[in-house]
C-alpha positions as CSV (number, residue, x, y, z in Angstrom):
1,M,-31.4,193.4,70.9
2,K,-33.3,192.5,74.1
3,K,-35.7,189.5,73.5
4,G,-39.4,190.0,74.1
5,H,-41.4,188.3,76.8
6,F,-43.5,185.2,76.1
7,I,-46.7,185.5,78.1
8,T,-49.4,182.8,78.1
9,F,-52.9,182.7,79.4
10,E,-54.4,179.4,80.5
11,G,-57.4,178.1,82.4
12,P,-60.4,175.9,82.1
13,D,-63.3,176.6,79.6
14,G,-65.2,179.8,80.4
15,C,-62.6,181.3,82.5
16,G,-62.5,184.6,80.5
17,K,-59.2,184.4,78.8
18,T,-60.3,186.1,75.6
19,T,-61.7,189.1,77.6
20,Q,-58.6,189.3,79.8
21,I,-56.1,189.1,76.9
22,K,-58.0,191.9,75.2
23,L,-57.9,194.1,78.2
24,F,-54.2,193.2,78.8
25,A,-53.4,194.1,75.2
26,E,-55.0,197.6,75.8
27,Y,-52.7,198.0,78.8
28,L,-49.6,197.0,76.9
29,T,-50.6,199.5,74.2
30,E,-51.0,202.3,76.7
31,K,-47.5,201.4,78.0
32,G,-46.0,201.5,74.6
33,I,-44.8,197.9,74.8
34,P,-44.7,196.2,71.3
35,F,-46.6,192.9,71.3
36,E,-48.3,190.3,69.2
37,L,-51.5,188.3,70.0
38,T,-51.7,184.7,69.1
39,R,-53.5,181.5,70.1
40,E,-53.2,177.7,70.3
41,P,-54.1,175.8,68.4
42,G,-53.5,178.4,65.7
43,G,-51.2,181.3,65.1
44,T,-50.2,180.1,61.7
45,V,-51.9,178.9,58.6
46,Q,-51.1,175.4,59.4
47,G,-52.2,175.7,63.1
48,E,-55.4,177.2,62.1
49,E,-56.2,174.3,59.8
50,I,-55.4,171.9,62.7
51,R,-57.6,174.0,65.1
52,G,-60.6,173.1,63.0
53,L,-59.9,169.5,63.2
54,L,-59.4,169.6,67.0
55,L,-62.1,172.0,68.3
56,T,-65.1,171.1,66.2
57,G,-67.0,167.7,65.6
58,N,-68.0,164.9,67.8
59,K,-66.2,164.5,71.1
60,E,-65.2,160.9,70.1
61,R,-63.4,162.2,67.0
62,W,-59.9,161.8,68.4
63,D,-58.4,160.0,71.4
64,G,-56.0,161.7,73.7
65,Q,-52.8,160.4,72.0
66,A,-53.9,161.7,68.6
67,E,-54.8,165.0,70.1
68,I,-51.3,165.4,71.6
69,L,-49.8,164.8,68.2
70,L,-52.1,167.2,66.4
71,F,-51.7,170.0,69.0
72,S,-47.9,169.5,69.0
73,A,-47.7,169.7,65.1
74,A,-49.5,173.0,65.4
75,R,-47.3,174.2,68.2
76,R,-44.1,173.4,66.3
77,M,-45.2,175.5,63.4
78,H,-46.3,178.2,65.8
79,L,-42.9,178.2,67.5
80,T,-40.8,178.3,64.3
81,K,-43.0,180.6,62.2
82,K,-44.3,183.1,64.7
83,I,-43.3,183.0,68.4
84,W,-39.5,182.6,68.2
85,P,-39.1,185.1,65.3
86,A,-41.1,187.7,67.3
87,L,-39.3,187.2,70.5
88,D,-36.0,187.6,68.6
89,K,-37.1,191.0,67.3
90,G,-37.9,192.2,70.9
91,I,-41.6,191.9,70.7
92,T,-43.6,190.4,73.5
93,V,-45.9,187.6,72.4
94,I,-49.2,187.0,74.2
95,S,-50.7,183.5,73.6
96,D,-54.2,182.3,74.4
97,R,-53.0,178.8,75.6
98,F,-49.8,177.0,75.1
99,A,-48.2,173.7,76.2
100,D,-49.8,173.8,79.7
101,A,-53.2,173.3,78.0
102,T,-52.1,170.1,76.4
103,R,-50.9,168.7,79.6
104,A,-54.1,169.7,81.3
105,Y,-56.6,168.7,78.7
106,Q,-55.0,165.7,77.0
107,G,-52.6,164.7,79.7
108,A,-54.9,164.8,82.6
109,G,-58.5,165.4,81.4
110,Y,-59.0,162.0,80.0
111,G,-57.5,160.4,83.1
112,T,-55.5,158.0,81.1
113,G,-51.9,158.9,82.2
114,L,-50.8,160.7,79.2
115,I,-48.8,163.5,80.9
116,P,-45.4,161.7,80.3
117,M,-46.3,161.7,76.5
118,C,-47.1,165.4,76.6
119,Q,-43.8,166.2,78.2
120,E,-41.7,164.0,75.9
121,V,-43.2,165.3,72.7
122,Y,-42.9,168.9,74.0
123,R,-39.1,168.4,74.6
124,M,-38.8,167.0,71.0
125,I,-40.3,170.1,69.4
126,A,-39.3,172.9,71.8
127,G,-36.4,171.7,74.0
128,D,-36.3,173.6,77.2
129,F,-38.2,176.7,76.0
130,E,-41.0,177.8,78.2
131,P,-43.0,181.0,78.8
132,D,-41.6,183.8,80.8
133,L,-45.1,184.2,82.6
134,T,-48.2,182.1,82.7
135,F,-51.5,183.4,84.1
136,V,-53.6,180.5,85.1
137,L,-57.3,181.9,85.4
138,D,-59.1,179.8,87.8
139,L,-62.8,179.4,88.7
140,P,-65.2,176.5,89.6
141,V,-65.8,174.1,86.7
142,E,-69.6,174.5,86.7
143,E,-69.4,178.2,86.6
144,G,-66.9,178.1,83.7
145,L,-69.0,175.7,81.6
146,K,-72.2,177.9,82.2
147,R,-70.3,180.9,80.9
148,S,-68.8,179.1,77.9
149,R,-72.1,177.7,76.8
150,R,-73.7,181.1,76.7
151,L,-71.1,182.3,74.1
152,D,-71.9,182.2,70.3
153,N,-69.2,179.7,69.7
154,Q,-68.9,176.7,67.2
155,E,-65.7,175.4,68.9
156,L,-67.4,173.4,71.6
157,R,-66.0,170.0,71.2
158,F,-64.2,170.0,74.6
159,E,-67.0,171.8,76.4
160,S,-69.2,168.7,75.5
161,M,-66.9,166.4,77.5
162,Q,-68.2,165.0,80.7
163,L,-67.9,167.0,84.0
164,A,-65.1,164.6,85.2
165,F,-62.9,165.7,82.3
166,H,-63.1,169.4,83.2
167,Q,-62.6,168.7,87.0
168,N,-59.5,166.7,86.1
169,L,-58.1,169.5,83.8
170,R,-58.8,172.2,86.5
171,Q,-56.9,170.3,89.2
172,E,-54.0,169.7,86.7
173,Y,-53.8,173.4,86.0
174,L,-53.5,174.1,89.7
175,K,-50.8,171.3,90.0
176,I,-48.8,172.9,87.1
177,A,-48.9,176.2,88.8
178,K,-47.7,174.7,92.0
179,E,-44.9,172.9,90.4
180,N,-43.8,176.1,88.5
181,P,-44.1,179.0,90.9
182,G,-41.5,181.1,89.2
183,R,-43.4,181.0,85.9
184,C,-47.1,180.5,86.8
185,M,-49.5,182.7,88.8
186,V,-53.0,181.5,89.6
187,V,-55.4,184.4,89.3
188,S,-59.1,184.1,90.4
189,A,-61.4,184.6,87.4
190,Q,-64.3,185.4,89.7
191,G,-65.5,189.0,89.8
192,T,-65.9,191.7,87.2
193,P,-63.5,191.6,84.2
194,Q,-61.9,194.8,85.5
195,E,-61.3,193.3,88.9
196,V,-59.6,190.2,87.2
197,Q,-57.6,192.5,85.0
198,S,-56.3,194.4,88.0
199,R,-55.0,191.2,89.5
200,I,-53.3,190.3,86.2
201,R,-51.7,193.8,85.8
202,A,-50.4,193.7,89.3
203,V,-48.6,190.4,88.7
204,Y,-47.0,191.7,85.4
205,E,-45.9,194.9,87.1
206,Q,-44.2,192.7,89.9
207,R,-42.7,190.0,87.7
208,L,-41.8,191.2,84.2
209,K,-42.2,195.0,83.7
210,E,-38.6,195.8,84.6
211,K,-37.0,192.7,83.2
């Protein structure tokens, strides 16, 4: 059986991932492509429990190293319980964030040189596995935070970080994309949701539809 594709959506806070994933799911449904939607942290019972620990509470609740370990524990369960089994069944998996988010937020956001730790721990839990395609939705930090804070959302721990944190992670996302041109595509998140979705679908058509 042909394995499914693993597609991830990444980007800074307020970039519109949730909206774009919903629109992309509608597109896959229209095309008759079987898929599952998931998110990080989350996707499993264990991952959702860890999500509550990471995304709520005071911004000083954890340091960067502790966050990497918590995200990675959730990710290991996500891979073994949901992502890999679905892909083996030929189902495409769409994830709202994955390992690139840990490198951007914990590895670079704090500015404390934790990227090597992110990479080492990831290899321990996932080996050389990586997404088939990653959409990096990009927009100016100030605009993204403004959008994010308008939402009725209790998971605002990272949004409360200082501006420099968000600037660091945006630059790291762009660096990841530059380092991985075969996997990543930077998509401007500015414009209407439909305009952004058109860019996403065009990339998918070009890169994965016939594979």
